[in-house]
N, C-alpha and C positions, 0 to 999 in steps of 0.2 A: 509412450508412457505420458502421462501427462504433468502440464508442472504449475500454479498459480501459484504467481506474486503478489504480493500487497506491500502495497509504501507506503506510508504516510508519517508524514512532518513529525519529527521531535516533539516531545512532550514544549520542553524550551521553547517553538518556533511561533512565534502569531500565528494564523489563521485569520486571514481577510476575509476568507470567501464563506470560512462554515463560520465566519460571525455573521455575516450577512446573508446564510441562510436560515441561523439561530434566528434571527430578529424578522427576519423573517416569515418563518412558520407563524414564531409567538404573536405574530398579527392576522396570522388568518389563522388563532383561537388551537395549538396545537403546546397549549401551556406548559405541558409534562416534557417536554421537551427541551435538557437543561444546559448539553454543549452536542456543536457538532464540532469536526473535525474532516476537508476533506483530503482525500490522495485517490491512489492509480490502483487500478488491476489485470496484470500482467493477464495472460492464458499463455503453455505453451505446448508443442506436441513436439515431444522429442523422443527421436526412436533412438531401438540399446535398454538393454538389461542389467545394465552394470549402477547398479541402487547410488552407492558409491562416488561414480564419475559422476555420472548428473549431478549433485548435488555439488561438487567442487563447479565444474558448468557452470549453472543456476547463478552460485557463490559469486561466480567470476564474472556472470553477466553485468549480476547487478551493482556491482561493484564498479564497473567497469563504462555500464551503459543506464543502466534503470533509473540508477538511484544518486543523485549527489549529500554525500557525502556530511557533508556542514549543514545540511538540518535537516536530511530525511532519512528513515531505517526502513525495514523489509525484512521479512520471513515468510518460504515458501513454504509449499506443501505437492509433495509428488501424489498425486491419482492412479 
């Protein structure tokens, strides 16, 4: 099974990297861009068929390793 994990900064956290990219895009003529937020994408291949167990394990991985809960939030999909 494949898992895709999306990690983003919480809305209340400033994103200086996103702001820099937003300004650069506007300077390049992409005036329709309203906002840019930068995040992380993690893809895992996981053995097993127990979807509930896999979801629990991915949730644990995110909380223990992939995400800083003070400034980031996450969601994941199983494919």
